[in-house]
C-alpha positions as CSV (number, residue, x, y, z in Angstrom):
1,M,-47.8,-69.7,-15.5
2,A,-44.1,-68.7,-14.9
3,L,-42.9,-65.1,-16.1
4,T,-40.3,-66.8,-18.3
5,D,-43.1,-68.7,-20.0
6,L,-45.0,-65.7,-20.5
7,L,-42.1,-63.8,-22.1
8,G,-41.5,-66.5,-24.3
9,K,-45.0,-66.1,-26.0
10,K,-46.0,-63.5,-28.5
11,N,-49.4,-61.9,-28.1
12,A,-51.8,-63.3,-30.5
13,N,-53.2,-59.8,-31.3
14,G,-49.6,-58.6,-32.2
15,K,-49.8,-55.9,-29.5
16,P,-47.1,-55.2,-27.0
17,H,-47.9,-56.5,-23.5
18,I,-46.5,-55.1,-20.1
19,E,-46.1,-57.8,-17.4
20,T,-44.3,-55.6,-14.8
21,V,-42.3,-52.5,-14.1
22,M,-39.3,-52.4,-11.8
23,P,-39.1,-50.6,-9.5
24,P,-42.7,-49.5,-9.3
25,S,-42.0,-45.9,-8.2
26,A,-39.5,-43.3,-9.6
27,L,-38.6,-39.6,-9.5
28,P,-38.4,-37.8,-12.8
29,G,-35.1,-38.7,-14.4
30,G,-35.2,-42.1,-12.9
31,E,-35.0,-45.3,-14.9
32,V,-37.4,-48.0,-14.9
33,R,-37.3,-51.5,-16.4
34,I,-40.5,-52.6,-18.4
35,V,-40.8,-56.4,-18.8
36,G,-43.2,-57.9,-21.2
37,S,-43.6,-59.0,-24.6
38,G,-43.7,-57.6,-28.1
39,L,-42.1,-54.3,-26.8
40,R,-40.0,-53.8,-29.8
41,P,-41.3,-53.2,-33.4
42,A,-40.1,-55.1,-36.3
43,E,-37.2,-54.1,-38.3
44,L,-35.5,-53.0,-35.0
45,R,-37.3,-49.7,-35.0
46,Q,-37.5,-47.8,-31.5
47,P,-40.7,-48.4,-29.6
48,S,-42.4,-45.3,-27.8
49,V,-42.9,-45.2,-24.1
50,R,-45.4,-42.8,-22.3
51,F,-45.9,-42.0,-18.6
52,G,-49.4,-40.7,-18.8
53,G,-49.1,-37.8,-21.4
54,A,-45.5,-37.5,-21.3
55,E,-43.2,-39.4,-23.5
56,G,-40.1,-41.2,-21.9
57,A,-36.8,-41.7,-23.4
58,I,-35.7,-45.2,-24.3
59,V,-32.3,-46.3,-22.8
60,I,-32.3,-50.0,-23.8
61,S,-34.7,-51.8,-26.1
62,S,-35.6,-55.4,-26.7
63,D,-38.6,-57.6,-27.5
64,E,-38.7,-58.7,-23.8
65,F,-37.9,-55.7,-21.8
66,L,-37.2,-52.0,-22.2
67,V,-35.2,-49.5,-19.8
68,A,-36.9,-46.1,-19.9
69,R,-36.3,-42.7,-18.3
70,V,-39.1,-41.0,-16.5
71,P,-39.5,-37.6,-18.1
72,E,-39.6,-34.2,-16.4
73,G,-43.3,-33.4,-15.7
74,A,-44.7,-37.0,-15.5
75,S,-47.2,-37.8,-13.0
76,S,-48.3,-41.0,-11.2
77,G,-50.4,-43.2,-13.5
78,P,-50.2,-45.9,-16.2
79,V,-47.1,-46.2,-18.5
80,T,-47.7,-47.8,-21.8
81,V,-45.5,-49.0,-24.7
82,A,-46.3,-48.5,-28.4
83,T,-45.2,-50.4,-31.4
84,N,-46.2,-50.0,-34.9
85,G,-49.3,-48.1,-34.0
86,A,-50.5,-50.5,-31.4
87,S,-50.5,-49.7,-27.6
88,S,-49.9,-52.0,-24.8
89,N,-51.9,-52.3,-21.7
90,G,-51.3,-49.8,-19.0
91,H,-49.2,-50.5,-15.9
92,Q,-49.3,-48.3,-12.8
93,V,-46.2,-46.3,-12.0
94,N,-45.9,-44.0,-9.0
95,I,-44.0,-40.7,-9.8
96,A,-42.6,-38.4,-7.0
97,E,-43.8,-34.9,-7.3
98,V,-41.3,-32.1,-6.8
99,I,-42.4,-29.8,-3.8
100,A,-39.4,-27.7,-3.1
101,E,-36.3,-26.9,-5.3
102,N,-33.0,-25.0,-4.9
103,L,-32.3,-26.5,-1.6
104,H,-29.1,-28.4,-0.5
105,P,-30.2,-31.3,1.8
106,V,-27.3,-33.7,2.8
107,M,-29.4,-36.1,5.0
108,N,-33.1,-37.2,5.6
109,P,-35.6,-34.3,5.8
110,A,-37.9,-34.3,8.8
111,V,-41.7,-34.2,9.3
112,D,-43.1,-32.9,12.4
113,S,-46.5,-34.1,14.0
114,H,-48.5,-31.6,12.0
115,G,-47.2,-32.8,8.7
116,N,-44.8,-29.8,8.1
117,I,-41.7,-30.8,6.3
118,F,-38.0,-29.5,7.2
119,A,-35.0,-29.5,4.9
120,T,-31.6,-28.0,5.2
121,F,-29.6,-25.9,2.7
122,S,-26.5,-27.1,4.0
123,G,-23.8,-25.4,1.8
124,P,-20.2,-26.3,1.5
125,R,-18.4,-26.9,4.7
126,G,-17.5,-23.6,6.4
127,Q,-19.4,-21.5,4.0
128,K,-22.5,-19.6,5.7
129,V,-25.6,-19.5,3.6
130,P,-28.5,-17.1,4.0
131,V,-31.0,-19.8,5.1
132,S,-30.0,-22.8,6.9
133,V,-33.3,-24.9,7.3
134,Y,-36.5,-24.4,5.2
135,K,-40.0,-25.1,6.6
136,I,-42.4,-26.6,3.9
137,G,-46.0,-26.4,5.0
138,T,-48.8,-28.8,4.3
139,D,-49.7,-26.6,1.3
140,Y,-46.1,-27.3,0.0
141,S,-45.2,-23.7,0.5
142,A,-41.4,-23.4,1.3
143,R,-40.3,-20.6,3.8
144,P,-37.1,-19.7,5.5
145,F,-37.0,-21.2,9.1
146,L,-33.4,-20.9,10.4
147,T,-31.0,-18.2,9.1
148,D,-28.0,-18.4,11.4
149,L,-26.6,-21.8,11.5
150,M,-23.5,-22.9,9.7
151,N,-23.8,-26.2,7.7
152,A,-27.2,-27.4,9.1
153,T,-26.8,-31.1,8.7
154,A,-29.3,-33.5,10.3
155,I,-32.8,-32.8,11.9
156,A,-34.7,-34.8,14.5
157,F,-37.7,-34.4,16.8
158,D,-38.1,-35.8,20.1
159,R,-41.4,-37.2,21.4
160,A,-42.5,-33.9,22.7
161,G,-42.0,-32.3,19.1
162,Q,-38.8,-30.3,20.1
163,M,-36.5,-30.0,17.1
164,Y,-32.8,-30.6,17.2
165,V,-30.3,-29.7,14.3
166,S,-26.7,-30.7,13.9
167,S,-23.9,-28.6,12.5
168,R,-21.2,-30.6,11.0
169,Y,-19.0,-27.3,10.8
170,E,-19.3,-26.4,14.6
171,G,-19.6,-30.0,16.0
172,S,-22.7,-29.0,18.0
173,V,-26.4,-29.9,18.1
174,Y,-28.9,-27.1,18.7
175,K,-32.4,-27.1,20.3
176,V,-34.7,-25.1,18.2
177,A,-38.0,-23.5,19.3
178,P,-41.1,-23.3,17.1
179,N,-40.2,-19.7,16.4
180,G,-36.7,-20.6,15.2
181,N,-34.8,-19.4,18.3
182,M,-31.8,-21.6,18.8
183,S,-29.9,-22.7,22.1
184,T,-26.9,-25.0,22.2
185,Y,-27.9,-28.4,23.5
186,V,-24.4,-30.4,23.2
187,E,-21.0,-29.4,21.8
188,S,-17.8,-31.1,21.0
189,M,-19.4,-33.7,18.8
190,G,-16.7,-33.8,16.3
191,V,-18.1,-33.5,12.5
192,A,-21.5,-33.9,13.9
193,T,-24.0,-35.5,11.2
194,G,-26.7,-37.9,11.9
195,L,-29.1,-37.7,14.7
196,A,-31.6,-40.1,16.3
197,F,-33.6,-40.6,19.7
198,D,-34.2,-44.1,21.3
199,K,-37.3,-45.1,23.2
200,D,-36.0,-43.4,26.3
201,E,-35.3,-40.3,24.5
202,N,-31.5,-40.4,24.6
203,L,-30.0,-38.6,21.7
204,Y,-27.5,-40.2,19.5
205,V,-25.1,-38.2,17.2
206,G,-22.8,-39.6,14.5
207,D,-19.4,-38.0,14.3
208,R,-18.1,-38.7,10.8
209,S,-14.8,-39.3,12.0
210,G,-15.8,-42.6,13.5
211,T,-17.8,-42.2,16.8
212,I,-21.5,-42.6,17.6
213,F,-22.0,-40.4,20.8
214,K,-25.1,-41.0,23.3
215,I,-26.4,-38.0,25.3
216,N,-28.7,-38.8,27.9
217,R,-31.7,-36.4,29.0
218,E,-29.2,-34.7,31.6
219,R,-27.0,-34.0,28.7
220,Q,-24.2,-36.3,29.7
221,T,-22.2,-37.7,26.7
222,F,-20.9,-41.1,26.3
223,V,-19.0,-42.9,23.5
224,F,-21.7,-45.5,22.4
225,A,-20.0,-47.0,19.4
226,T,-16.9,-46.7,17.0
227,L,-17.1,-47.2,13.3
228,E,-15.0,-46.8,10.3
229,P,-14.9,-43.2,9.3
230,S,-17.3,-41.9,6.6
231,V,-16.3,-39.6,3.7
232,S,-19.5,-37.6,4.2
233,A,-21.8,-38.4,7.1
234,Y,-23.4,-41.0,9.3
235,H,-27.1,-41.5,9.0
236,L,-29.0,-43.0,11.9
237,A,-32.3,-44.8,12.6
238,F,-33.7,-47.0,15.2
239,R,-35.7,-50.1,14.7
240,G,-38.5,-51.1,16.9
241,D,-36.4,-53.4,19.1
242,G,-34.0,-50.7,20.1
243,H,-31.1,-51.6,17.8
244,L,-29.6,-48.6,16.1
245,F,-28.7,-48.7,12.5
246,V,-26.1,-46.6,10.7
247,S,-25.1,-45.9,7.3
248,G,-22.1,-43.9,6.0
249,P,-20.3,-44.0,2.6
250,T,-16.6,-44.9,2.8
251,T,-14.0,-44.9,0.0
252,S,-15.4,-48.4,-0.9
253,S,-18.0,-48.8,-3.6
254,F,-19.4,-51.8,-1.7
255,D,-20.3,-50.2,1.6
256,S,-22.4,-51.7,4.6
257,I,-25.2,-50.9,6.8
258,Y,-24.2,-51.3,10.5
259,E,-26.4,-52.5,13.4
260,I,-25.6,-51.7,16.9
261,D,-27.3,-53.4,19.9
262,P,-28.3,-51.4,23.0
263,Q,-25.0,-52.2,24.7
264,G,-23.1,-50.6,21.9
265,N,-21.9,-53.8,20.0
266,A,-21.8,-53.1,16.3
267,S,-22.0,-55.8,13.5
268,I,-22.4,-55.6,9.6
269,F,-26.4,-55.9,8.9
270,F,-25.9,-55.6,5.1
271,R,-23.0,-55.2,2.7
272,G,-23.2,-54.4,-0.9
273,L,-24.4,-50.7,-1.4
274,G,-22.9,-47.9,-3.2
275,R,-22.8,-44.6,-1.2
276,P,-25.6,-45.3,1.4
277,Q,-27.0,-42.1,2.9
278,G,-30.3,-41.5,4.5
279,I,-32.1,-44.3,6.2
280,A,-35.6,-45.0,7.7
281,F,-37.8,-47.8,8.9
282,D,-41.3,-48.6,8.1
283,A,-43.9,-50.2,10.5
284,E,-42.9,-53.7,9.3
285,N,-39.2,-53.1,10.3
286,N,-38.2,-53.0,6.5
287,L,-35.2,-50.5,6.2
288,Y,-35.1,-48.2,3.4
289,V,-31.8,-46.7,2.4
290,A,-31.0,-43.9,-0.2
291,A,-28.2,-45.8,-1.9
292,S,-27.3,-47.7,-5.3
293,L,-27.7,-51.3,-5.6
294,G,-26.3,-53.0,-8.5
295,G,-25.2,-49.8,-10.0
296,K,-28.8,-48.4,-9.9
297,R,-29.5,-45.2,-7.7
298,G,-32.7,-44.7,-5.6
299,I,-34.4,-46.0,-2.5
300,V,-33.4,-49.6,-1.5
301,R,-35.4,-51.7,0.8
302,I,-33.9,-54.2,3.0
303,T,-36.0,-56.7,4.5
304,P,-35.7,-58.2,8.0
305,D,-34.2,-61.3,6.6
306,K,-31.7,-59.0,4.5
307,Q,-33.2,-59.3,1.1
308,A,-32.5,-56.0,-0.9
309,A,-34.4,-54.5,-3.9
310,L,-34.6,-51.2,-5.5
311,V,-38.0,-49.7,-4.9
312,V,-37.7,-46.1,-6.0
313,S,-35.5,-45.2,-9.0
314,G,-34.0,-41.7,-8.9
315,S,-30.5,-39.9,-9.1
316,N,-29.0,-37.8,-6.3
317,L,-31.1,-39.2,-3.5
318,V,-29.7,-38.5,-0.1
319,G,-32.5,-39.2,2.2
320,L,-36.2,-39.9,3.1
321,A,-38.7,-39.5,5.7
322,F,-42.2,-41.2,6.1
323,A,-45.1,-38.9,6.1
324,P,-48.8,-39.0,7.1
325,G,-51.0,-40.6,4.6
326,R,-48.8,-43.5,3.9
327,S,-46.5,-41.2,1.9
328,V,-42.9,-40.5,1.9
329,I,-40.7,-37.3,1.5
330,L,-37.7,-37.7,-0.6
331,A,-34.7,-35.5,-0.7
332,T,-32.2,-35.2,-3.4
333,N,-29.1,-33.0,-3.3
334,N,-31.0,-29.9,-4.7
335,A,-34.8,-30.6,-4.1
336,V,-37.5,-32.3,-2.0
337,H,-40.3,-34.6,-3.4
338,H,-43.5,-36.2,-2.2
339,L,-44.5,-39.7,-3.2
340,S,-47.7,-41.4,-2.5
341,W,-46.4,-44.9,-1.5
342,G,-49.0,-46.8,0.5
343,I,-46.3,-47.7,3.0
344,Q,-46.8,-47.0,6.7
345,G,-43.5,-45.7,8.5
346,K,-42.5,-46.4,11.9
347,A,-44.0,-44.3,14.6
348,L,-41.9,-41.5,16.2
349,L,-39.8,-43.2,19.1
350,D,-41.7,-46.4,18.6
């Protein structure tokens, strides 16, 4: 039976009924659309929505759908709707868990081969902060890792597990040892933002002024591609076929994701996102972008055939990184979250 047919029928027992929840995952504060039937009580009174034991706020209410905001403190589990004392069936919603706060990521977090998470405290451009990069262990305890880097921006690991960090203030990329000691890897990268390695371990650096640089293992630098300047940063990720994908918000509210082939030829892969930022691929070559789609902010999945859908709802998201156990680390502009997602990320340098 079609969904429209299901929605056109009232439940015989008078109880509200949930058919689906979109998107199926959210951060606390994110909004989800609950679709079903009998979702509003008689006399236009407000229903109640519960995410496990926590009550959510109703944003929009009708008989066939509700928009509800996920409350702080909610955890993954069933969402239910209650009307006139009758409760609906439960429908599973995955809620991200906060694992570190009071940070200032501006791009994707990074996960090393041991499952440790690294996130920046970038700070305003030109302002030095006490801690530049935090290390979040597998026990989710956050500790200072780098303390002497101005405006730490992107973090990337090569195949050997060597860490690299860009500074958008200094226009440099630094090599960082496991004990936090830094050495300059490459300079004169403009406003250096996004970092990514290809299969041959060439490093790519996004200069938000409009250039994608390629640095080979001998540290020779080439201009790989030129794009429209970004108002904040370029974010880079490689697909399994060696094509580089780039996001970078401009002054437009209808921004693009660019695809650059191995020869440096750029084309528009997808247009229609609001302020696209951090990007990552899963093992099936689906692209995930921290962006707005149709005015709703969160993580947008774009399939290889360019079908886009919001799959995680949440405000202020700036990036993501796949983690062991089919989970994902999500970064907002002040915190890092963990979400059990059931999606396998693309292998490092695969």
